Every structure is written in C-alpha cells, then in structure tokens.
C-alpha positions in Angstrom: 0.0 0.0 0.0 2.9 2.3 0.6 4.3 2.0 -2.9 1.3 3.6 -4.7 1.4 6.5 -2.3 5.2 6.9 -3.0 4.7 6.8 -6.8 1.8 9.2 -6.5 4.0 11.5 -4.4 6.7 11.4 -7.1 4.1 12.2 -9.8 2.8 15.1 -7.7 6.4 16.4 -7.0 7.2 16.3 -10.7 4.2 18.5 -11.3 5.1 20.8 -8.5 4.7 24.5 -9.1 1.9 23.8 -11.6 -1.0 24.9 -9.5 -3.8 26.4 -11.5 -6.0 29.3 -10.3 -9.3 27.5 -10.6 -10.6 24.3 -9.1 -8.9 21.1 -10.2 -10.8 19.5 -13.1 -12.4 16.2 -12.3 -13.8 13.5 -14.5 -17.1 13.3 -12.5 -18.3 11.4 -9.5 -19.1 8.2 -11.3 -16.0 8.3 -13.5 -13.4 5.5 -13.6 -10.7 8.2 -13.9 -9.0 9.1 -10.6 -6.9 12.2 -9.9 -3.7 10.4 -11.1 -5.3 9.6 -14.5 -6.5 13.2 -14.8 -3.1 14.7 -13.9 -1.3 12.3 -16.1 -3.5 13.2 -19.2 -3.3 16.9 -18.4 0.4 16.8 -18.4 1.4 14.2 -21.1 -0.9 15.5 -23.8 0.8 19.0 -24.0 4.2 17.5 -23.3 3.7 15.3 -26.4 2.3 18.1 -28.5 5.2 20.4 -27.8 7.9 17.7 -28.3 6.2 16.8 -31.6 6.3 20.4 -32.7 10.0 20.5 -31.9 10.8 17.3 -33.7 8.9 18.5 -36.8 11.4 21.4 -37.1 14.3 19.1 -37.8 13.9 18.5 -41.5 14.4 22.2 -42.3 16.8 23.2 -39.4 19.0 20.3 -38.4 22.6 20.1 -39.8 23.2 16.5 -39.0 21.3 13.9 -41.0 21.4 11.6 -38.0 19.5 14.2 -36.0 16.9 14.6 -38.8 16.5 10.8 -38.8 16.2 10.6 -35.0 13.6 13.4 -35.0 11.6 11.6 -37.7 11.8 8.4 -35.6 10.4 10.3 -32.6 7.7 12.3 -34.5 5.8 9.4 -36.2 5.1 7.3 -33.1 4.5 10.5 -31.0 1.9 11.6 -33.5 0.1 8.2 -33.2 0.3 8.3 -29.4 -1.0 11.8 -29.3 -4.1 10.8 -31.1 -4.8 8.2 -28.5 -3.8 10.5 -25.6 -6.3 13.0 -26.8 -9.0 10.4 -27.1 -8.3 9.3 -23.5 -8.5 12.9 -22.4 -11.8 13.3 -24.1 -13.1 10.1 -22.5 -12.2 11.6 -19.2 -14.2 14.7 -20.0 -11.2 17.0 -19.6 -10.8 20.3 -21.5 -8.5 20.5 -24.4 -6.7 23.5 -22.9 -3.2 23.2 -21.6 -3.4 23.8 -17.8 0.4 23.7 -17.7 0.9 26.5 -20.3 3.8 28.7 -19.2 5.1 26.3 -16.6 8.7 25.1 -16.6 8.6 21.4 -15.9 10.9 18.5 -16.5 10.5 17.2 -20.0 8.3 20.0 -21.2 9.3 21.7 -24.4 8.1 25.3 -23.7 7.0 28.0 -26.0 10.3 29.7 -25.5 12.1 26.5 -26.4 10.1 26.3 -29.6 10.9 30.0 -30.5 14.6 29.3 -29.9 14.4 26.2 -32.2 12.6 28.1 -34.9 15.1 30.9 -35.0 18.2 28.6 -34.8 19.7 26.2 -37.1 22.8 24.1 -37.7 24.8 22.5 -34.9 23.2 24.7 -32.2 19.8 23.6 -33.3 20.9 19.9 -33.3 22.3 20.2 -29.7 19.2 22.0 -28.4 16.7 19.7 -30.1 18.4 16.5 -28.9 18.6 17.7 -25.3 14.9 18.7 -25.3 13.8 15.4 -26.9 16.0 13.4 -24.5 14.5 15.2 -21.5 11.0 14.7 -22.8 11.6 11.0 -23.4 13.0 10.5 -19.9 10.1 12.3 -18.3 7.6 10.2 -20.3 9.1 7.1 -18.7 8.8 8.5 -15.2 5.3 9.8 -15.6 4.1 6.6 -17.3 5.3 4.5 -14.3 3.4 6.7 -12.0 0.2 6.4 -14.0 0.6 2.6 -14.3 1.1 2.3 -10.5 -1.5 4.8 -9.3 -4.0 5.3 -12.1 -7.4 3.8 -11.9 -8.8 3.8 -15.5 -7.6 0.5 -17.2 -7.3 1.9 -20.8 -5.3 4.9 -19.6 -3.0 2.7 -17.5 -2.4 0.5 -20.6 -1.8 3.6 -22.7 0.7 4.7 -20.1 2.6 1.5 -20.6 2.8 2.2 -24.3 3.9 5.8 -23.7 6.6 4.6 -21.3 7.9 2.0 -23.8 8.0 4.7 -26.5 9.9 7.0 -24.1 12.4 4.3 -23.6 12.7 3.7 -27.3 13.2 7.4 -28.0 15.9 7.6 -25.3 17.8 4.8 -27.2 17.3 6.6 -30.6 18.7 9.8 -29.2 21.7 8.3 -27.4 25.0 9.3 -28.9 23.6 12.4 -30.7 25.4 15.2 -29.0 
C-alpha cells in the first residue's frame, strides 16, 4: 500500500509548481478516472504536443542527417500516441486547454524553447533539439510508471505502458547524438 502512495507523491512532485488558479478538473463522480489519471493526461498531452512540434522542425533546421533521422523516428510514433492520448483525455471529459501552459517542468518543451528552435539552425539547433527530446523521453518514462502504478482507469494505464515504452525507445534513438 505504501508503494502507490510513494509513486503518487513522485508524480505530484514532478508536477510541483503547476497549480492552477481554478478548481482542479475532475472527470465526474461516477468516473473510472482518478486524480492520477486526470493529472497524467493533463500533463502528457501538452508535453507530447510540444515535443512533436519541436521534432517536426528538424527537416528544415538540423545540420546532422542523424538528428533529422532521429527526430523523424520520434515524430511518427509520437503523433500516433498523441491521437490516443487526446481520445483518453476526451473520454475523461477533460478540457483540451493546456493547464500547464507557461510552466517550466521536467521534460516539457516550452513555447520559449520552440521559439529558440525556430530561430536557430545548424549544430546549435541539433544540440538543443536532442537535449529537449531526450529530457522529454526520460520524463515520459517517469510519468508513465506513476500512471501505471496509481492510475485507476484501465485503458489509460495500458496507454501509459505504451507511452513509457515509447519514451524508452526514444531515449535509445537519441543516445549518442550530441
């Protein structure tokens, strides 16, 4: 019983500093979605959207063909997972808005990061993109474990397993690209 609490605490700490000004959204009283499911979806959807936006800049900005290839290898599966993440968010009755907009969190590619990527190119772009995608992939793994351990909704927990496996695969793809 202590382990789910510990994992829930880790998920909560990784989302620290992300308080919103309104009441926390809930999926409803009869919902199979618990607060961990809700928090996970509210975080992983925008994380994936932003990382995907970053990866899609590589074809026109990256200097190294290996970085372009790695970004492509990240983008396609992320796009497929994003469709499923949004469907889970919709099943939970959550708004499409990004409640974490403007927050600096582990693994989150921010609007400022995207601006820097869009205005950069060459080796500096490559270095920045790889670092951002690596941090994103590592955080996906951490958050997926938390959802799998403490989430309640079965399909969302299963999706978290796939997201975590994809994060692990992305980490491997990005290894050695410095």
